[in-house]
PyMOL Python script that loads the backbone (N, CA, C, O; Angstrom):
from pymol import cmd

cmd.read_pdbstr("""\
ATOM      1  N   MET A   1     -26.810  36.246  44.078  1.00  0.00           N
ATOM      2  CA  MET A   1     -25.982  37.220  44.766  1.00  0.00           C
ATOM      3  C   MET A   1     -26.741  37.304  46.210  1.00  0.00           C
ATOM      4  O   MET A   1     -26.107  37.139  47.252  1.00  0.00           O
ATOM      5  N   VAL A   2     -28.102  37.564  46.199  1.00  0.00           N
ATOM      6  CA  VAL A   2     -28.859  37.614  47.357  1.00  0.00           C
ATOM      7  C   VAL A   2     -28.798  36.507  48.295  1.00  0.00           C
ATOM      8  O   VAL A   2     -28.873  36.688  49.511  1.00  0.00           O
ATOM      9  N   ARG A   3     -28.671  35.413  47.782  1.00  0.00           N
ATOM     10  CA  ARG A   3     -28.513  34.136  48.652  1.00  0.00           C
ATOM     11  C   ARG A   3     -27.052  34.148  49.320  1.00  0.00           C
ATOM     12  O   ARG A   3     -26.801  33.872  50.493  1.00  0.00           O
ATOM     13  N   LEU A   4     -26.196  34.503  48.380  1.00  0.00           N
ATOM     14  CA  LEU A   4     -24.823  34.574  48.987  1.00  0.00           C
ATOM     15  C   LEU A   4     -24.716  35.470  50.265  1.00  0.00           C
ATOM     16  O   LEU A   4     -24.114  35.121  51.280  1.00  0.00           O
ATOM     17  N   SER A   5     -25.432  36.785  50.088  1.00  0.00           N
ATOM     18  CA  SER A   5     -25.307  37.771  51.145  1.00  0.00           C
ATOM     19  C   SER A   5     -25.972  37.314  52.256  1.00  0.00           C
ATOM     20  O   SER A   5     -25.496  37.548  53.366  1.00  0.00           O
ATOM     21  N   VAL A   6     -27.283  36.526  52.102  1.00  0.00           N
ATOM     22  CA  VAL A   6     -27.828  36.030  53.187  1.00  0.00           C
ATOM     23  C   VAL A   6     -27.137  34.879  53.997  1.00  0.00           C
ATOM     24  O   VAL A   6     -27.209  34.777  55.222  1.00  0.00           O
ATOM     25  N   LEU A   7     -26.437  33.994  53.141  1.00  0.00           N
ATOM     26  CA  LEU A   7     -25.796  33.141  53.713  1.00  0.00           C
ATOM     27  C   LEU A   7     -24.467  33.580  54.715  1.00  0.00           C
ATOM     28  O   LEU A   7     -24.090  33.006  55.737  1.00  0.00           O
ATOM     29  N   LEU A   8     -23.919  34.747  54.087  1.00  0.00           N
ATOM     30  CA  LEU A   8     -22.764  35.458  54.786  1.00  0.00           C
ATOM     31  C   LEU A   8     -23.194  36.067  55.966  1.00  0.00           C
ATOM     32  O   LEU A   8     -22.549  35.901  57.002  1.00  0.00           O
ATOM     33  N   LEU A   9     -24.322  36.832  55.935  1.00  0.00           N
ATOM     34  CA  LEU A   9     -24.924  37.460  57.223  1.00  0.00           C
ATOM     35  C   LEU A   9     -25.318  36.295  58.087  1.00  0.00           C
ATOM     36  O   LEU A   9     -25.092  36.530  59.274  1.00  0.00           O
ATOM     37  N   SER A  10     -25.786  35.229  57.880  1.00  0.00           N
ATOM     38  CA  SER A  10     -26.336  34.221  58.751  1.00  0.00           C
ATOM     39  C   SER A  10     -24.922  33.679  59.374  1.00  0.00           C
ATOM     40  O   SER A  10     -24.836  33.452  60.581  1.00  0.00           O
ATOM     41  N   VAL A  11     -23.951  33.508  58.591  1.00  0.00           N
ATOM     42  CA  VAL A  11     -22.666  32.860  59.223  1.00  0.00           C
ATOM     43  C   VAL A  11     -22.298  33.726  60.408  1.00  0.00           C
ATOM     44  O   VAL A  11     -22.120  33.335  61.562  1.00  0.00           O
ATOM     45  N   CYS A  12     -22.206  35.044  59.918  1.00  0.00           N
ATOM     46  CA  CYS A  12     -21.666  36.036  60.895  1.00  0.00           C
ATOM     47  C   CYS A  12     -22.373  36.011  62.118  1.00  0.00           C
ATOM     48  O   CYS A  12     -21.793  35.900  63.197  1.00  0.00           O
ATOM     49  N   ALA A  13     -23.833  36.126  61.979  1.00  0.00           N
ATOM     50  CA  ALA A  13     -24.644  36.095  63.134  1.00  0.00           C
ATOM     51  C   ALA A  13     -24.414  34.829  63.898  1.00  0.00           C
ATOM     52  O   ALA A  13     -24.417  34.922  65.126  1.00  0.00           O
ATOM     53  N   LEU A  14     -24.240  33.798  63.413  1.00  0.00           N
ATOM     54  CA  LEU A  14     -24.068  32.544  64.142  1.00  0.00           C
ATOM     55  C   LEU A  14     -22.727  32.623  64.842  1.00  0.00           C
ATOM     56  O   LEU A  14     -22.659  32.260  66.016  1.00  0.00           O
ATOM     57  N   LEU A  15     -21.672  33.064  64.214  1.00  0.00           N
ATOM     58  CA  LEU A  15     -20.538  33.296  64.755  1.00  0.00           C
ATOM     59  C   LEU A  15     -20.409  34.018  66.149  1.00  0.00           C
ATOM     60  O   LEU A  15     -19.797  33.637  67.147  1.00  0.00           O
ATOM     61  N   VAL A  16     -21.193  35.233  65.938  1.00  0.00           N
ATOM     62  CA  VAL A  16     -21.251  36.224  67.035  1.00  0.00           C
ATOM     63  C   VAL A  16     -21.904  35.554  68.180  1.00  0.00           C
ATOM     64  O   VAL A  16     -21.430  35.530  69.316  1.00  0.00           O
ATOM     65  N   THR A  17     -23.086  34.978  67.794  1.00  0.00           N
ATOM     66  CA  THR A  17     -24.093  34.563  68.773  1.00  0.00           C
ATOM     67  C   THR A  17     -23.823  33.196  69.520  1.00  0.00           C
ATOM     68  O   THR A  17     -24.513  32.838  70.474  1.00  0.00           O
ATOM     69  N   THR A  18     -22.943  32.583  69.101  1.00  0.00           N
ATOM     70  CA  THR A  18     -22.546  31.098  69.613  1.00  0.00           C
ATOM     71  C   THR A  18     -21.064  31.110  70.134  1.00  0.00           C
ATOM     72  O   THR A  18     -20.667  30.101  70.718  1.00  0.00           O
ATOM     73  N   THR A  19     -20.320  32.049  69.987  1.00  0.00           N
ATOM     74  CA  THR A  19     -18.980  31.998  70.401  1.00  0.00           C
ATOM     75  C   THR A  19     -18.968  32.709  71.831  1.00  0.00           C
ATOM     76  O   THR A  19     -19.314  33.881  71.975  1.00  0.00           O
ATOM     77  N   PRO A  20     -18.514  31.848  72.927  1.00  0.00           N
ATOM     78  CA  PRO A  20     -18.436  32.429  74.264  1.00  0.00           C
ATOM     79  C   PRO A  20     -17.346  33.729  74.156  1.00  0.00           C
ATOM     80  O   PRO A  20     -16.508  33.881  73.266  1.00  0.00           O
ATOM     81  N   GLN A  21     -17.558  34.486  75.141  1.00  0.00           N
ATOM     82  CA  GLN A  21     -16.495  35.767  75.245  1.00  0.00           C
ATOM     83  C   GLN A  21     -15.053  35.216  75.252  1.00  0.00           C
ATOM     84  O   GLN A  21     -14.187  35.741  74.551  1.00  0.00           O
ATOM     85  N   HIS A  22     -14.793  34.133  76.063  1.00  0.00           N
ATOM     86  CA  HIS A  22     -13.478  33.829  76.352  1.00  0.00           C
ATOM     87  C   HIS A  22     -12.820  33.079  75.041  1.00  0.00           C
ATOM     88  O   HIS A  22     -11.599  32.949  74.953  1.00  0.00           O
ATOM     89  N   ALA A  23     -13.636  32.644  74.126  1.00  0.00           N
ATOM     90  CA  ALA A  23     -13.149  31.862  72.947  1.00  0.00           C
ATOM     91  C   ALA A  23     -12.399  32.887  71.994  1.00  0.00           C
ATOM     92  O   ALA A  23     -12.572  34.105  71.949  1.00  0.00           O
ATOM     93  N   GLN A  24     -11.542  32.128  71.258  1.00  0.00           N
ATOM     94  CA  GLN A  24     -10.866  32.876  70.174  1.00  0.00           C
ATOM     95  C   GLN A  24     -11.855  33.248  68.920  1.00  0.00           C
ATOM     96  O   GLN A  24     -12.716  32.448  68.551  1.00  0.00           O
ATOM     97  N   THR A  25     -11.688  34.386  68.359  1.00  0.00           N
ATOM     98  CA  THR A  25     -12.446  34.844  67.238  1.00  0.00           C
ATOM     99  C   THR A  25     -12.040  34.098  66.080  1.00  0.00           C
ATOM    100  O   THR A  25     -10.855  34.013  65.757  1.00  0.00           O
ATOM    101  N   VAL A  26     -13.176  33.435  65.303  1.00  0.00           N
ATOM    102  CA  VAL A  26     -12.928  32.632  64.101  1.00  0.00           C
ATOM    103  C   VAL A  26     -13.026  33.659  62.802  1.00  0.00           C
ATOM    104  O   VAL A  26     -14.096  34.179  62.486  1.00  0.00           O
ATOM    105  N   ALA A  27     -11.900  33.871  62.153  1.00  0.00           N
ATOM    106  CA  ALA A  27     -11.817  35.047  61.117  1.00  0.00           C
ATOM    107  C   ALA A  27     -12.672  34.470  59.825  1.00  0.00           C
ATOM    108  O   ALA A  27     -12.611  33.309  59.422  1.00  0.00           O
ATOM    109  N   LEU A  28     -13.405  35.427  59.316  1.00  0.00           N
ATOM    110  CA  LEU A  28     -14.230  35.048  58.237  1.00  0.00           C
ATOM    111  C   LEU A  28     -13.352  34.651  56.919  1.00  0.00           C
ATOM    112  O   LEU A  28     -13.769  33.783  56.152  1.00  0.00           O
ATOM    113  N   LYS A  29     -12.337  35.206  56.734  1.00  0.00           N
ATOM    114  CA  LYS A  29     -11.406  34.934  55.814  1.00  0.00           C
ATOM    115  C   LYS A  29     -10.921  33.331  55.839  1.00  0.00           C
ATOM    116  O   LYS A  29     -10.656  32.672  54.834  1.00  0.00           O
ATOM    117  N   ASP A  30     -10.870  32.876  57.175  1.00  0.00           N
ATOM    118  CA  ASP A  30     -10.402  31.512  57.257  1.00  0.00           C
ATOM    119  C   ASP A  30     -11.655  30.549  57.133  1.00  0.00           C
ATOM    120  O   ASP A  30     -11.533  29.368  56.806  1.00  0.00           O
ATOM    121  N   VAL A  31     -12.888  31.159  57.428  1.00  0.00           N
ATOM    122  CA  VAL A  31     -14.046  30.248  57.429  1.00  0.00           C
ATOM    123  C   VAL A  31     -14.295  29.870  56.013  1.00  0.00           C
ATOM    124  O   VAL A  31     -14.654  28.722  55.751  1.00  0.00           O
ATOM    125  N   PHE A  32     -14.123  30.784  55.061  1.00  0.00           N
ATOM    126  CA  PHE A  32     -14.389  30.628  53.645  1.00  0.00           C
ATOM    127  C   PHE A  32     -13.152  30.543  52.663  1.00  0.00           C
ATOM    128  O   PHE A  32     -13.256  30.727  51.450  1.00  0.00           O
ATOM    129  N   LYS A  33     -11.882  30.223  53.365  1.00  0.00           N
ATOM    130  CA  LYS A  33     -10.923  30.264  52.531  1.00  0.00           C
ATOM    131  C   LYS A  33     -10.730  29.265  51.359  1.00  0.00           C
ATOM    132  O   LYS A  33      -9.853  29.420  50.509  1.00  0.00           O
ATOM    133  N   SER A  34     -11.545  28.303  51.369  1.00  0.00           N
ATOM    134  CA  SER A  34     -11.510  27.418  50.190  1.00  0.00           C
ATOM    135  C   SER A  34     -12.659  27.670  49.163  1.00  0.00           C
ATOM    136  O   SER A  34     -12.823  27.019  48.131  1.00  0.00           O
ATOM    137  N   ASP A  35     -13.453  28.743  49.609  1.00  0.00           N
ATOM    138  CA  ASP A  35     -14.666  29.078  48.683  1.00  0.00           C
ATOM    139  C   ASP A  35     -14.457  30.349  47.917  1.00  0.00           C
ATOM    140  O   ASP A  35     -14.594  30.421  46.696  1.00  0.00           O
ATOM    141  N   PHE A  36     -14.093  31.421  48.754  1.00  0.00           N
ATOM    142  CA  PHE A  36     -13.889  32.630  48.166  1.00  0.00           C
ATOM    143  C   PHE A  36     -13.231  33.667  49.017  1.00  0.00           C
ATOM    144  O   PHE A  36     -12.992  33.439  50.203  1.00  0.00           O
ATOM    145  N   LEU A  37     -12.904  34.912  48.385  1.00  0.00           N
ATOM    146  CA  LEU A  37     -12.281  35.798  49.211  1.00  0.00           C
ATOM    147  C   LEU A  37     -13.097  36.615  49.866  1.00  0.00           C
ATOM    148  O   LEU A  37     -14.195  36.794  49.339  1.00  0.00           O
ATOM    149  N   ILE A  38     -12.830  37.271  51.066  1.00  0.00           N
ATOM    150  CA  ILE A  38     -13.676  38.090  51.833  1.00  0.00           C
ATOM    151  C   ILE A  38     -13.070  39.568  51.746  1.00  0.00           C
ATOM    152  O   ILE A  38     -11.921  39.764  52.142  1.00  0.00           O
ATOM    153  N   GLY A  39     -13.762  40.494  51.282  1.00  0.00           N
ATOM    154  CA  GLY A  39     -13.208  41.868  51.105  1.00  0.00           C
ATOM    155  C   GLY A  39     -13.990  42.970  51.502  1.00  0.00           C
ATOM    156  O   GLY A  39     -15.201  42.927  51.714  1.00  0.00           O
ATOM    157  N   ALA A  40     -13.127  44.145  51.615  1.00  0.00           N
ATOM    158  CA  ALA A  40     -13.931  45.261  52.206  1.00  0.00           C
ATOM    159  C   ALA A  40     -13.298  46.335  51.406  1.00  0.00           C
ATOM    160  O   ALA A  40     -12.176  46.247  50.907  1.00  0.00           O
ATOM    161  N   ALA A  41     -14.282  47.599  51.296  1.00  0.00           N
ATOM    162  CA  ALA A  41     -13.640  48.909  50.803  1.00  0.00           C
ATOM    163  C   ALA A  41     -13.193  49.809  51.962  1.00  0.00           C
ATOM    164  O   ALA A  41     -13.991  50.006  52.879  1.00  0.00           O
ATOM    165  N   LEU A  42     -12.265  50.237  51.981  1.00  0.00           N
ATOM    166  CA  LEU A  42     -11.635  50.835  53.045  1.00  0.00           C
ATOM    167  C   LEU A  42     -11.643  52.442  52.766  1.00  0.00           C
ATOM    168  O   LEU A  42     -11.285  52.922  51.691  1.00  0.00           O
ATOM    169  N   ASN A  43     -12.074  53.165  53.815  1.00  0.00           N
ATOM    170  CA  ASN A  43     -11.970  54.590  53.664  1.00  0.00           C
ATOM    171  C   ASN A  43     -10.478  55.215  53.925  1.00  0.00           C
ATOM    172  O   ASN A  43      -9.621  54.406  54.279  1.00  0.00           O
ATOM    173  N   GLY A  44     -10.159  56.366  53.803  1.00  0.00           N
ATOM    174  CA  GLY A  44      -8.815  56.881  53.906  1.00  0.00           C
ATOM    175  C   GLY A  44      -8.298  56.602  55.125  1.00  0.00           C
ATOM    176  O   GLY A  44      -7.155  56.144  55.120  1.00  0.00           O
ATOM    177  N   ARG A  45      -8.860  56.762  56.219  1.00  0.00           N
ATOM    178  CA  ARG A  45      -8.283  56.450  57.535  1.00  0.00           C
ATOM    179  C   ARG A  45      -7.934  55.092  57.881  1.00  0.00           C
ATOM    180  O   ARG A  45      -7.010  54.746  58.617  1.00  0.00           O
ATOM    181  N   GLN A  46      -8.872  54.261  57.197  1.00  0.00           N
ATOM    182  CA  GLN A  46      -8.648  52.902  57.492  1.00  0.00           C
ATOM    183  C   GLN A  46      -7.500  52.431  56.618  1.00  0.00           C
ATOM    184  O   GLN A  46      -6.715  51.589  57.055  1.00  0.00           O
ATOM    185  N   PHE A  47      -7.370  52.954  55.371  1.00  0.00           N
ATOM    186  CA  PHE A  47      -6.587  52.248  54.352  1.00  0.00           C
ATOM    187  C   PHE A  47      -5.054  52.857  54.696  1.00  0.00           C
ATOM    188  O   PHE A  47      -4.052  52.222  54.366  1.00  0.00           O
ATOM    189  N   SER A  48      -4.974  54.118  55.374  1.00  0.00           N
ATOM    190  CA  SER A  48      -3.661  54.424  55.929  1.00  0.00           C
ATOM    191  C   SER A  48      -3.422  54.094  57.388  1.00  0.00           C
ATOM    192  O   SER A  48      -2.537  54.653  58.036  1.00  0.00           O
ATOM    193  N   GLU A  49      -4.250  53.152  57.902  1.00  0.00           N
ATOM    194  CA  GLU A  49      -3.961  52.722  59.010  1.00  0.00           C
ATOM    195  C   GLU A  49      -4.103  53.618  60.433  1.00  0.00           C
ATOM    196  O   GLU A  49      -3.693  53.228  61.526  1.00  0.00           O
ATOM    197  N   GLU A  50      -4.771  54.898  60.178  1.00  0.00           N
ATOM    198  CA  GLU A  50      -4.806  55.884  61.188  1.00  0.00           C
ATOM    199  C   GLU A  50      -6.095  55.418  62.202  1.00  0.00           C
ATOM    200  O   GLU A  50      -6.061  55.701  63.400  1.00  0.00           O
ATOM    201  N   ASP A  51      -7.197  54.699  61.616  1.00  0.00           N
ATOM    202  CA  ASP A  51      -8.205  54.257  62.215  1.00  0.00           C
ATOM    203  C   ASP A  51      -7.948  53.095  63.102  1.00  0.00           C
ATOM    204  O   ASP A  51      -8.207  51.991  62.622  1.00  0.00           O
ATOM    205  N   THR A  52      -7.452  53.155  64.395  1.00  0.00           N
ATOM    206  CA  THR A  52      -6.814  52.036  65.106  1.00  0.00           C
ATOM    207  C   THR A  52      -7.967  51.108  65.635  1.00  0.00           C
ATOM    208  O   THR A  52      -7.624  49.949  65.868  1.00  0.00           O
ATOM    209  N   ARG A  53      -9.195  51.419  65.846  1.00  0.00           N
ATOM    210  CA  ARG A  53     -10.157  50.658  66.145  1.00  0.00           C
ATOM    211  C   ARG A  53     -10.468  49.618  65.023  1.00  0.00           C
ATOM    212  O   ARG A  53     -10.711  48.462  65.366  1.00  0.00           O
ATOM    213  N   ALA A  54     -10.474  49.931  63.823  1.00  0.00           N
ATOM    214  CA  ALA A  54     -10.917  49.210  62.571  1.00  0.00           C
ATOM    215  C   ALA A  54      -9.723  48.212  62.191  1.00  0.00           C
ATOM    216  O   ALA A  54     -10.003  47.100  61.742  1.00  0.00           O
ATOM    217  N   LEU A  55      -8.524  48.569  62.353  1.00  0.00           N
ATOM    218  CA  LEU A  55      -7.300  47.877  61.850  1.00  0.00           C
ATOM    219  C   LEU A  55      -7.289  46.549  62.228  1.00  0.00           C
ATOM    220  O   LEU A  55      -7.005  45.740  61.345  1.00  0.00           O
ATOM    221  N   PRO A  56      -7.590  46.035  63.601  1.00  0.00           N
ATOM    222  CA  PRO A  56      -7.562  44.707  63.844  1.00  0.00           C
ATOM    223  C   PRO A  56      -8.728  43.875  63.452  1.00  0.00           C
ATOM    224  O   PRO A  56      -8.639  42.649  63.379  1.00  0.00           O
ATOM    225  N   ILE A  57      -9.888  44.568  63.182  1.00  0.00           N
ATOM    226  CA  ILE A  57     -10.955  43.822  62.497  1.00  0.00           C
ATOM    227  C   ILE A  57     -10.489  43.561  61.002  1.00  0.00           C
ATOM    228  O   ILE A  57     -10.491  42.424  60.529  1.00  0.00           O
ATOM    229  N   ILE A  58     -10.112  44.621  60.324  1.00  0.00           N
ATOM    230  CA  ILE A  58      -9.710  44.416  58.874  1.00  0.00           C
ATOM    231  C   ILE A  58      -8.591  43.407  58.801  1.00  0.00           C
ATOM    232  O   ILE A  58      -8.754  42.507  57.978  1.00  0.00           O
ATOM    233  N   LYS A  59      -7.424  43.396  59.554  1.00  0.00           N
ATOM    234  CA  LYS A  59      -6.653  42.259  59.466  1.00  0.00           C
ATOM    235  C   LYS A  59      -7.007  41.015  59.902  1.00  0.00           C
ATOM    236  O   LYS A  59      -6.341  40.075  59.468  1.00  0.00           O
ATOM    237  N   THR A  60      -8.061  40.750  60.795  1.00  0.00           N
ATOM    238  CA  THR A  60      -8.447  39.514  61.287  1.00  0.00           C
ATOM    239  C   THR A  60      -9.404  38.935  60.082  1.00  0.00           C
ATOM    240  O   THR A  60      -9.295  37.778  59.675  1.00  0.00           O
ATOM    241  N   HIS A  61     -10.279  39.803  59.602  1.00  0.00           N
ATOM    242  CA  HIS A  61     -11.362  39.050  58.976  1.00  0.00           C
ATOM    243  C   HIS A  61     -11.329  39.173  57.369  1.00  0.00           C
ATOM    244  O   HIS A  61     -12.076  38.441  56.720  1.00  0.00           O
ATOM    245  N   PHE A  62     -10.471  40.092  56.711  1.00  0.00           N
ATOM    246  CA  PHE A  62     -10.321  40.227  55.414  1.00  0.00           C
ATOM    247  C   PHE A  62      -9.289  39.895  54.686  1.00  0.00           C
ATOM    248  O   PHE A  62      -8.210  40.086  55.246  1.00  0.00           O
ATOM    249  N   ASN A  63      -9.242  39.380  53.421  1.00  0.00           N
ATOM    250  CA  ASN A  63      -8.017  39.053  52.720  1.00  0.00           C
ATOM    251  C   ASN A  63      -7.876  39.668  51.438  1.00  0.00           C
ATOM    252  O   ASN A  63      -7.015  39.366  50.611  1.00  0.00           O
ATOM    253  N   THR A  64      -8.917  40.703  51.285  1.00  0.00           N
ATOM    254  CA  THR A  64      -8.700  41.381  49.977  1.00  0.00           C
ATOM    255  C   THR A  64      -9.329  42.794  50.466  1.00  0.00           C
ATOM    256  O   THR A  64     -10.401  42.846  51.069  1.00  0.00           O
ATOM    257  N   ILE A  65      -8.561  43.919  50.149  1.00  0.00           N
ATOM    258  CA  ILE A  65      -9.142  45.267  50.475  1.00  0.00           C
ATOM    259  C   ILE A  65      -9.009  46.107  49.020  1.00  0.00           C
ATOM    260  O   ILE A  65      -8.305  45.736  48.081  1.00  0.00           O
ATOM    261  N   THR A  66      -9.795  47.253  49.043  1.00  0.00           N
ATOM    262  CA  THR A  66      -9.709  48.179  48.077  1.00  0.00           C
ATOM    263  C   THR A  66     -10.033  49.457  48.569  1.00  0.00           C
ATOM    264  O   THR A  66     -10.927  49.564  49.407  1.00  0.00           O
ATOM    265  N   PRO A  67      -9.402  50.469  48.143  1.00  0.00           N
ATOM    266  CA  PRO A  67      -9.683  51.850  48.495  1.00  0.00           C
ATOM    267  C   PRO A  67     -10.986  52.423  48.001  1.00  0.00           C
ATOM    268  O   PRO A  67     -11.327  52.375  46.820  1.00  0.00           O
ATOM    269  N   GLU A  68     -11.779  53.032  49.078  1.00  0.00           N
ATOM    270  CA  GLU A  68     -13.168  53.142  48.891  1.00  0.00           C
ATOM    271  C   GLU A  68     -13.354  54.461  47.952  1.00  0.00           C
ATOM    272  O   GLU A  68     -14.317  54.482  47.186  1.00  0.00           O
ATOM    273  N   ASN A  69     -12.494  55.509  47.996  1.00  0.00           N
ATOM    274  CA  ASN A  69     -12.678  56.517  47.063  1.00  0.00           C
ATOM    275  C   ASN A  69     -11.532  57.108  46.352  1.00  0.00           C
ATOM    276  O   ASN A  69     -11.656  57.843  45.373  1.00  0.00           O
ATOM    277  N   GLN A  70     -10.326  56.735  46.920  1.00  0.00           N
ATOM    278  CA  GLN A  70      -9.074  57.393  46.254  1.00  0.00           C
ATOM    279  C   GLN A  70      -8.929  57.042  44.789  1.00  0.00           C
ATOM    280  O   GLN A  70      -8.386  57.861  44.047  1.00  0.00           O
ATOM    281  N   LEU A  71      -9.352  55.941  44.336  1.00  0.00           N
ATOM    282  CA  LEU A  71      -9.205  55.698  42.958  1.00  0.00           C
ATOM    283  C   LEU A  71     -10.373  56.004  42.203  1.00  0.00           C
ATOM    284  O   LEU A  71     -10.381  55.567  41.052  1.00  0.00           O
ATOM    285  N   LYS A  72     -11.350  56.649  42.585  1.00  0.00           N
ATOM    286  CA  LYS A  72     -12.525  57.072  41.658  1.00  0.00           C
ATOM    287  C   LYS A  72     -11.954  58.189  40.696  1.00  0.00           C
ATOM    288  O   LYS A  72     -11.061  59.003  40.929  1.00  0.00           O
ATOM    289  N   TRP A  73     -12.756  57.998  39.484  1.00  0.00           N
ATOM    290  CA  TRP A  73     -12.115  58.628  38.358  1.00  0.00           C
ATOM    291  C   TRP A  73     -12.029  60.278  38.723  1.00  0.00           C
ATOM    292  O   TRP A  73     -10.973  60.889  38.562  1.00  0.00           O
ATOM    293  N   GLN A  74     -13.096  60.850  39.167  1.00  0.00           N
ATOM    294  CA  GLN A  74     -13.066  62.403  39.489  1.00  0.00           C
ATOM    295  C   GLN A  74     -11.757  62.794  40.351  1.00  0.00           C
ATOM    296  O   GLN A  74     -11.251  63.916  40.310  1.00  0.00           O
ATOM    297  N   LEU A  75     -11.312  61.804  41.077  1.00  0.00           N
ATOM    298  CA  LEU A  75     -10.120  62.301  41.853  1.00  0.00           C
ATOM    299  C   LEU A  75      -8.858  61.880  41.189  1.00  0.00           C
ATOM    300  O   LEU A  75      -7.834  62.505  41.465  1.00  0.00           O
ATOM    301  N   VAL A  76      -8.819  60.989  40.426  1.00  0.00           N
ATOM    302  CA  VAL A  76      -7.704  60.530  39.542  1.00  0.00           C
ATOM    303  C   VAL A  76      -7.492  61.497  38.290  1.00  0.00           C
ATOM    304  O   VAL A  76      -6.358  61.841  37.956  1.00  0.00           O
ATOM    305  N   HIS A  77      -8.475  61.861  37.707  1.00  0.00           N
ATOM    306  CA  HIS A  77      -8.478  62.593  36.470  1.00  0.00           C
ATOM    307  C   HIS A  77      -9.363  63.855  36.814  1.00  0.00           C
ATOM    308  O   HIS A  77     -10.470  63.781  36.282  1.00  0.00           O
ATOM    309  N   PRO A  78      -9.177  64.898  37.503  1.00  0.00           N
ATOM    310  CA  PRO A  78     -10.003  65.930  37.827  1.00  0.00           C
ATOM    311  C   PRO A  78     -10.174  66.818  36.582  1.00  0.00           C
ATOM    312  O   PRO A  78     -11.258  67.398  36.508  1.00  0.00           O
ATOM    313  N   THR A  79      -9.405  66.994  35.723  1.00  0.00           N
ATOM    314  CA  THR A  79      -9.484  67.977  34.725  1.00  0.00           C
ATOM    315  C   THR A  79      -8.797  67.203  33.401  1.00  0.00           C
ATOM    316  O   THR A  79      -7.849  66.425  33.514  1.00  0.00           O
ATOM    317  N   PRO A  80      -9.464  67.565  32.076  1.00  0.00           N
ATOM    318  CA  PRO A  80      -9.031  66.763  31.042  1.00  0.00           C
ATOM    319  C   PRO A  80      -7.486  66.887  30.841  1.00  0.00           C
ATOM    320  O   PRO A  80      -6.999  66.041  30.090  1.00  0.00           O
ATOM    321  N   ASP A  81      -6.786  67.645  31.294  1.00  0.00           N
ATOM    322  CA  ASP A  81      -5.361  67.730  31.061  1.00  0.00           C
ATOM    323  C   ASP A  81      -4.572  67.103  32.264  1.00  0.00           C
ATOM    324  O   ASP A  81      -3.364  66.896  32.154  1.00  0.00           O
ATOM    325  N   ARG A  82      -5.166  66.842  33.259  1.00  0.00           N
ATOM    326  CA  ARG A  82      -4.295  66.500  34.432  1.00  0.00           C
ATOM    327  C   ARG A  82      -4.820  65.086  35.024  1.00  0.00           C
ATOM    328  O   ARG A  82      -6.011  64.778  34.965  1.00  0.00           O
ATOM    329  N   TYR A  83      -3.849  64.270  35.588  1.00  0.00           N
ATOM    330  CA  TYR A  83      -4.054  63.134  36.478  1.00  0.00           C
ATOM    331  C   TYR A  83      -3.394  63.267  37.815  1.00  0.00           C
ATOM    332  O   TYR A  83      -2.275  63.778  37.862  1.00  0.00           O
ATOM    333  N   ASP A  84      -3.972  62.863  38.883  1.00  0.00           N
ATOM    334  CA  ASP A  84      -3.641  63.064  40.118  1.00  0.00           C
ATOM    335  C   ASP A  84      -3.777  61.852  40.830  1.00  0.00           C
ATOM    336  O   ASP A  84      -4.881  61.411  41.151  1.00  0.00           O
ATOM    337  N   PHE A  85      -2.529  61.200  41.137  1.00  0.00           N
ATOM    338  CA  PHE A  85      -2.521  59.879  41.930  1.00  0.00           C
ATOM    339  C   PHE A  85      -1.909  60.059  43.259  1.00  0.00           C
ATOM    340  O   PHE A  85      -1.440  59.114  43.893  1.00  0.00           O
ATOM    341  N   GLU A  86      -1.916  61.351  43.702  1.00  0.00           N
ATOM    342  CA  GLU A  86      -1.304  61.653  45.072  1.00  0.00           C
ATOM    343  C   GLU A  86      -2.062  61.095  46.150  1.00  0.00           C
ATOM    344  O   GLU A  86      -1.456  60.620  47.110  1.00  0.00           O
ATOM    345  N   GLY A  87      -3.385  61.093  46.109  1.00  0.00           N
ATOM    346  CA  GLY A  87      -4.185  60.521  47.247  1.00  0.00           C
ATOM    347  C   GLY A  87      -4.006  58.923  47.138  1.00  0.00           C
ATOM    348  O   GLY A  87      -3.884  58.265  48.171  1.00  0.00           O
ATOM    349  N   ALA A  88      -3.994  58.382  46.020  1.00  0.00           N
ATOM    350  CA  ALA A  88      -3.928  56.802  46.073  1.00  0.00           C
ATOM    351  C   ALA A  88      -2.552  56.506  46.394  1.00  0.00           C
ATOM    352  O   ALA A  88      -2.320  55.619  47.216  1.00  0.00           O
ATOM    353  N   ASP A  89      -1.650  57.116  45.864  1.00  0.00           N
ATOM    354  CA  ASP A  89      -0.094  56.708  46.396  1.00  0.00           C
ATOM    355  C   ASP A  89       0.198  56.952  47.698  1.00  0.00           C
ATOM    356  O   ASP A  89       0.913  56.140  48.287  1.00  0.00           O
ATOM    357  N   ARG A  90      -0.287  58.083  48.368  1.00  0.00           N
ATOM    358  CA  ARG A  90      -0.393  58.310  49.941  1.00  0.00           C
ATOM    359  C   ARG A  90      -0.669  57.223  50.661  1.00  0.00           C
ATOM    360  O   ARG A  90       0.054  56.779  51.553  1.00  0.00           O
ATOM    361  N   GLN A  91      -1.859  56.701  50.250  1.00  0.00           N
ATOM    362  CA  GLN A  91      -2.535  55.517  51.006  1.00  0.00           C
ATOM    363  C   GLN A  91      -1.933  54.284  50.644  1.00  0.00           C
ATOM    364  O   GLN A  91      -2.335  53.231  51.141  1.00  0.00           O
TER     365      GLN A  91
END
""", "prot")
cmd.dss("prot")
cmd.show_as("cartoon", "prot")
cmd.util.cbc("prot")
cmd.orient("prot")
């Protein structure tokens, strides 16, 4: 797992440092499409597309996403007799 992380960071650094400013961005999801999925955990603002700065990055580089906190057990099942999917459904 550590080797995979180092490889991914190395590729990211290589893409950033060797790409001229006028060149088109190479999406990470496209670079590794035949190897594995590139994922991200999104916070509420990103998941609901309110974070307009993050949206283009997310759509360009990631092909799998997950909500960061909205499906955590303490939010979904806050008391023994109650389930609450409102936050997850909203996003």
